[in-house]
C-alpha positions in Angstrom: -18.9 104.2 62.9 -19.4 101.5 65.4 -18.4 102.5 69.1 -15.6 99.9 70.5 -15.5 99.6 74.5 -16.8 97.6 76.9 -20.0 96.4 76.5 -21.1 98.3 73.4 -18.1 96.3 71.5 -18.0 97.0 67.5 -21.8 98.3 68.0 -23.7 100.4 65.8 -26.3 102.0 67.5 -27.9 103.6 64.3 -29.4 100.5 62.6 -30.7 99.2 65.8 -32.4 102.5 66.3 -33.9 102.2 63.0 -34.6 98.6 63.3 -36.8 99.5 66.5 -38.6 102.4 64.9 -37.1 105.6 67.3 -38.2 108.6 65.6 -38.7 112.4 66.7 -40.8 113.5 69.8 -40.3 109.6 71.3 -39.3 109.2 74.8 -36.4 106.9 75.4 -34.1 105.0 78.2 -30.8 103.7 78.3 -30.9 101.5 81.7 -27.3 100.7 82.5 -26.1 103.8 80.1 -22.5 103.7 80.9 -19.9 106.3 80.6 -19.8 106.7 76.8 -23.2 107.6 76.1 -23.3 105.3 73.4 -26.6 104.7 72.8 -28.3 107.4 74.4 -26.4 110.3 72.7 -27.3 109.0 68.9 -30.6 108.4 70.8 -31.2 111.9 71.9 -30.1 113.0 68.2 -32.8 111.3 66.6 -35.8 111.8 69.5 -34.4 115.7 69.1 -36.1 118.6 71.0 -39.6 117.2 71.3 -38.8 114.2 72.7 -37.1 113.0 76.2 -33.7 111.0 76.8 -32.9 109.6 80.0 -29.3 108.4 80.7 -30.2 105.8 84.1 -27.2 104.5 85.9 -26.3 103.3 89.3 -22.5 104.4 89.2 -23.0 108.3 89.4 -19.4 108.5 87.5 -21.3 107.1 84.3 -23.7 109.9 84.7 -21.5 112.3 84.9 -19.4 111.1 82.0 -22.9 110.7 80.1 -23.9 114.3 80.8 -20.5 116.0 80.2 -20.5 114.5 76.5 -23.9 115.3 75.9 -22.9 119.2 76.8 -20.3 118.7 75.0 -22.7 117.8 71.8 -25.1 120.2 72.6 -27.5 118.2 73.5 -30.1 119.5 76.3 -32.7 116.8 75.7 -30.8 114.3 78.3 -31.8 113.6 81.9 -29.4 111.9 84.1 -31.1 109.5 86.3 -29.3 107.6 89.6 -30.9 104.2 90.0 -31.1 100.9 91.0 -32.5 98.8 88.3 -33.1 95.5 91.0 -35.6 97.8 93.0 -38.9 97.7 91.4 -40.3 101.8 91.8 -36.3 103.2 92.3 -36.4 104.7 89.2 -37.4 108.4 88.9 -38.9 108.5 85.3 -42.4 108.7 85.3 -44.2 105.3 85.0 -45.8 104.2 81.4 -44.2 106.9 79.9 -41.5 105.5 77.9 -41.6 104.5 74.1 -38.0 102.7 74.3 -35.6 101.2 76.9 -32.5 99.8 76.1 -30.8 97.7 77.7 -27.4 96.5 76.5 -25.3 94.0 78.2 -27.0 94.7 81.8 -28.6 91.4 82.4 -25.4 89.4 82.4 -24.2 91.3 84.8 -27.1 90.5 87.6 -29.1 87.3 89.0 -32.3 90.0 89.5 -33.2 90.1 85.5 -36.6 89.6 85.8 -36.5 92.3 88.4 -34.5 95.0 86.6 -37.3 94.1 83.5 -40.4 94.4 85.6 -38.5 97.9 86.9 -38.4 98.2 82.6 -41.9 97.4 81.9 -42.9 99.9 84.7 -41.3 102.6 82.9 -42.9 101.8 79.3 -46.2 102.8 77.9 -48.2 100.1 76.8 -47.0 99.1 73.3 -43.5 100.4 74.7 -40.7 98.5 73.5 -37.9 97.1 75.4 -34.1 96.9 73.4 -32.2 94.3 75.2 -28.7 93.4 73.7 -26.2 90.7 75.5 -23.4 89.1 75.1 -23.5 85.8 72.4 -23.7 83.3 75.0 -20.5 81.3 72.7 -17.0 82.0 73.7 -16.2 85.2 71.4 -12.5 86.3 72.4 -13.6 89.6 73.8 -16.5 90.2 76.6 -16.9 88.4 80.0 -16.5 84.4 80.3 -19.2 82.7 78.5 -20.7 81.1 81.5 -21.0 84.4 83.2 -23.4 85.5 79.7 -27.6 85.7 80.1 -28.4 83.4 76.8 -31.4 84.1 75.0 -33.5 81.3 76.7 -32.3 83.1 80.0 -33.8 86.4 78.8 -36.7 85.1 77.4 -37.9 83.6 80.8 -37.3 86.7 82.8 -39.3 89.3 79.9 -42.3 86.6 80.3 -42.2 87.0 84.2 -41.7 90.5 84.0 -45.1 90.7 81.3 -43.3 91.6 78.4 -43.8 90.0 75.1 -41.3 89.1 72.9 -41.4 90.7 69.4 -37.7 89.6 67.8 -34.4 88.4 68.1 -31.6 89.0 65.8 -27.8 89.9 65.7 -26.4 93.0 66.9 -22.7 92.5 65.7 -20.2 90.0 65.7 -20.5 89.7 69.7 -23.6 90.7 70.9 -27.4 89.3 69.8 -30.7 91.7 69.8 -34.2 90.8 71.5 -37.2 93.1 71.0 -39.9 92.6 73.6 -42.8 94.9 73.7 -45.5 96.0 76.9 -49.1 94.6 76.3 
């Protein structure tokens, strides 16, 4: 069932994870996880106890809420990590270990998009994927003002500058688009 809250309005995470091939035993991080754990909770279920899930945010209250939800749902494979994603090297996850990094609705919030994506690339293993989910650039009736949104071209340019290779672009619900990038 889709979840409706903030930047994850009407997005069902499961089809996105199927599309990117998330599977048991992988390492995944939700960079900018927010308070609901909307992506990291289902990702942690998919990767199971052999996998490692990281919920990353700059707001400690968001991390506490996500940690509480994980405990309530009996998930023991989620680690919360406080980090400023705009600072390269600030995220305390071993470099080159992630199979998947999820960045949902965070790139429109920063002018340091390339830095955020460089930090993402640092954390990804070779062949690892970055799944970027952003608000569609046109006004949709929900979400930030159209002028504040990050277009596909803006995301594409920042990802390329960060050393990531675009794999695909697709719809992620009525209000969002998704882009998949790979670390060579």
